[in-house]
N, C-alpha and C positions, 0 to 999 in steps of 0.2 A: 778728347779725354786723356788725362795723364795716365800713362802706362808705365809701371816700374821697369827699369832697364838694368840688366846685369852689366855693370861697368867693365868688368874683366873681358867679357865677350865682345862688348862694344869696341873697346880699344884694340883688341886683336883684329876685328874686322876692318877697322880703320887702317891698321898697318898693312894688311894683305891688299886692300884696295889701293893704297898708295904705291906699294911695290909694283903692282900690275900696271897701273896707269902710267907711272913714270917710265917703265920699260917700253911701253907702247909709244909714248911721246918721243923718246930719244931715237928709237928705231925708225919712226915714220917721218921725222923732220931732220934731215941731214944738215939743214942750215943752222941748227942750234949748235953753239960752241960747246961741244960735249964735255971737255975737261972741266970748264967752269960750272956748267949746269949740273954735271954729275956730282961735283963736290957739294953744291948747294943741296941737291937731293939727298946725298948721303947724310948731311947734317940734320936735315929735317927727319929722315928716317931714323937716325939715332935718337932724336928727341921722342919720337913716337914709341920706339922700343923701350926707352927709359920709362915713359909714362905707363906702358903696358906692364912692366915689371913691378911698378909701385902698387898696382891694384891687387887687393887681397883675394885669395881664392874663396869662392862662396862656400859657406858652411851649410850643407843640406840637412844636417842633423839638428840644427839650431831650432828650438821650439819658438813659436810666436810669443811675443811679449803679452803678458796678461795684465789687464787693467784692474783697478780696484772694483769697478762696477761689475766686471766679469766674475771676479772672485765672490763678490756678494751675491750675484745671481746664482752661482754654483752652490753656495752655502744655503741659499733659500730653497733650491731644489733638493739639496741633501736632507733638509729637515722634514721633507714631505709635508708641506704646510696644511694640507687638507686634514691631517691627523692631529694638528696642533690647535686649530681653531676651537674655541670653547674651553680650552684648558686654562682654568682660572688661577691655579696655584703654580708659582714659579718652579718649585721642586718637581712637580709633575711635568711641566713643560720641558725641563731639562732632561728628565728621565725618558720622555717620549722621543726626544731627539737622539738620545743614546741608543734606544732600542731600535728605532728605524734605521739609524746609521749602522748598527751592528748587523742588521739584516742585509744591508747593501754590501757590507764588507765580505759576506759569505755568498753573495748572489751576483758577483760581478759578471761572470760568464753568462748566467741566465738573463741578467738585465741587459746585456748587449743584444739579446734577441727581443725580450719583452718590453724593456724600458730603456732604450738607448740614450734617452736624454738625461738620465741621472748622472751626476758628476763623476762617480767612480767608473761607471761603465763607459762614459764618453772620454775619460782621461783628463777631465778638468781638475780632479783631485788625485793625488797619489794614495796608495793604500796606507802608507805611513801617516799621511796627513789626516785621512779619514779615521784611522785608529786613534790618533791623538785627540780628535774631536770627541769620539765616543768615550775614551777614558776620562777626559776632562769633564764632560757633562755628567757622567755617572758619579764621579767623585763629588762634584758640586751638589748634585741632587741629594745624594745620601748624607752629605755633610749638613745640608739644610734640614733634612729630616731629623737628624740628631739635634740640631740647634733649636728647632721648634718645640722640642720636648713633647711631642705628640705621638704616643704609641700607634694609634691607627694610621696616621700619615706615614710614619717610618715603616710600618709593616706593609702598607700598600706599595711603597717605593721598592722595598726589598723583594716582595712577591713579583712585582712588575719586572724588575731586573732579572730575577731568576727564570721566570717563564719566558721572557724575551730572549734570554740566552739559550734556553732549552729549545725554543722555536727555531733559532737561526744557526747556532754554532755547530759546525760539522765535526763532531766527536762521537765516539761510540755511545750508544743509547740516547744521543741527543739528535739534533736536526729534526725536530718533530714536525716541521712543515712538510716533510715527505709523507706523513701519514695524515690523511684528511680529518679523521676524528680527533686526533691529538692536536692538530693545528687549529681546528675550530674551537676545541676546548680551551686552548691557551688564550685565544682572542676573546672568547666569551667570558672567561674568568676575569680577565683584566678589565676589559671595556665595560662589561655589564655589571659585574658583581663588585670587584675590588674598588674600582674608581667611585662608583655610586655610593656604596655602603660605607667604605672607610672614610671617604672624604666628607660624607654627611655627618658621621660621628665626630670627625675632626672639627668641622665647623660648629656643630651643635655644642660640643662640650668644651673644646680647647680654644675656641675663638669667641663664641658667644657666652660661654659659661653656663649653658642651660642643661637640664637633665636630658638624657638620651631618650627621646620618644619618636618612634617611627610614625610619621604622618601618612595620611592617605596618599598625598602627592609623592612621597618618597617611595612607598611601596609600589604605586602605579609606575613611577619612573623607572624603577629597577626592573620590573616585569616587562614593561614595554620596550625598554632598551635592550633587554635580553633577546627579544625577537629581532630587533634592528641589527644588533651586533652579529647575531647568527647569520643574517642575510649578508652583511658586509663580509663576513668570513667566507661565505660561499661565493659571493659575486666577484670578489677581488681576483679570483683565479680564472674567470671566464675569458678576459682578453689575453691571458697569459698561457693559453693551452699549448701553443706551438713550442715555446721555450721550455715549459714544464715537461712536455712529452720527451723532448730531446735530452733533457738532463735527469730524467727518471723521477720527477715529482708527480706522484699519483694523486692529484687533487680530485675532488668530486667532478669537476668540469672535464678532466681527462677521462675519468671512468664512465661518466654518464652522458657526456656531450654537452655542448654549450646550450642548446635549446631547452633541454630538460631542466638544467640548473637555473637558467634564466627565469623560466615560468614558475619554478618552485619558489624562487626568491620573491617574485611579484605576488604569488599567492600568500606567502608568509606575511608580507608587509600589509596586504589587504586585510588579512585576519587580525593583525595587530591594530590596524585602524578601526576595524569593526568593533573590537573589544574596547578600544578607547571611546568610541561613540556610546557604547552601552554604559561605561563608567561615567561618562559625562552626563548622560541622560538621567542617571540616578542621583545627581547632586541636588540637594534641597535649595541651593542658591541659584536663582534664575540667571544672573550674569555669568556665573561659572558654567552653568549648564549650556547656555547659548554659545559661549566662546569655545568650549571644548568640543561640543557637537559640531558646530559649524566649521571650526578650524580643522578638525580631523577629516570631516567629509570633503572639504576643499582639497586638502593634501592628498587624500586617497584618489580623488577625481583627477588631479594633475598627474599623479603617478600612473594611473591606468591609461590616460590619454597619451602620455609620452611613451609608455611601454609599447603601444601599438605601432609606433613609427620607427622602432629600433631595428636596424639591419644587423642581424645576428652574425653575418659573415664579415662584417666590417669591424675590425678591432678598435679603430678610432671611435666609432659610434658606441661600442660597448664601454670603452674607457670613459667617454663623456657621460654615459648613463650612470656609470659607477660614481663619478663625481657628483652627479645629481642626487644619488642616494645619500651621499654624505651631507648634502645640503638639506635634505629632508630630515636627516638625523639631527642636525643642529637646529632646525626649525622647531623640533619637538621641545627643545629646552624653553622655548617661549610659551608653550602651551601647558607644560607640566605644573607651573605655579598656580594655574587656574583650576586644577583638579582638587575639589574640596568635598 
């Protein structure tokens, strides 16, 4: 196997070995014509010394070269892709990256404990580069909101930016993530209310040109997603208890313990699925009724079975289950259109 060699050390070792062996050779073999042989040895020694001086000193502070693939991978992790999936509007996608990036900028020390794979916590991105991404994406998002000439879309983006800033920025009266009720309210307001209602009005009136009429599916979707987003707001802190405790973030998981919050989240999701089954069963359309009832029963069963096998002492298992909840969240978007 090829092993990297420090050429400077290698040449120095060659020089020392040569000096030692030549001295032994001359002293132990009196038959050698010492003047001639010594002259030849001195020439060879001078050559080795010259090569030794040409080798540059190693720079231990030099950072490893980063490839394009590594930078793209770091950017992918920076965007927190599980929060982006299902975001159908480009301005919303840009604002999402802005908000999750802003949170990482103010959580670098916490993330070194809770999420060491994130690019800022791991050192893949500098703070300056992360700040540039956040600033660029926020400007692009708001500029698109103005360009689309849609008041509900622009309002949603502005509210999203303001609440995201209040949640993360470490300034007086801000940094709401330290307060569990305010943190949950921020996430609930954006993910459950602003995104669902404002984007529905944007599509209905400013894209399709139809009058604003809230359908059964839109009302159900907003109500159901409110439960789901509340669960996400609670569950996301369960794997992060150690880091949150160390840095004074009093989340519900820190105050109540992992097990209580975990089963509270499972109970809330099962209640939401139960309500969805009732709504589906009330549909006058047989196909809609069958799909909504069967679909929500299946998702609830999968949730319950998987929850039984989660090791609450294993943060990796909790983080994996958190990603599973996001998958259930996105699966619901396939069922909402059948609610009639």
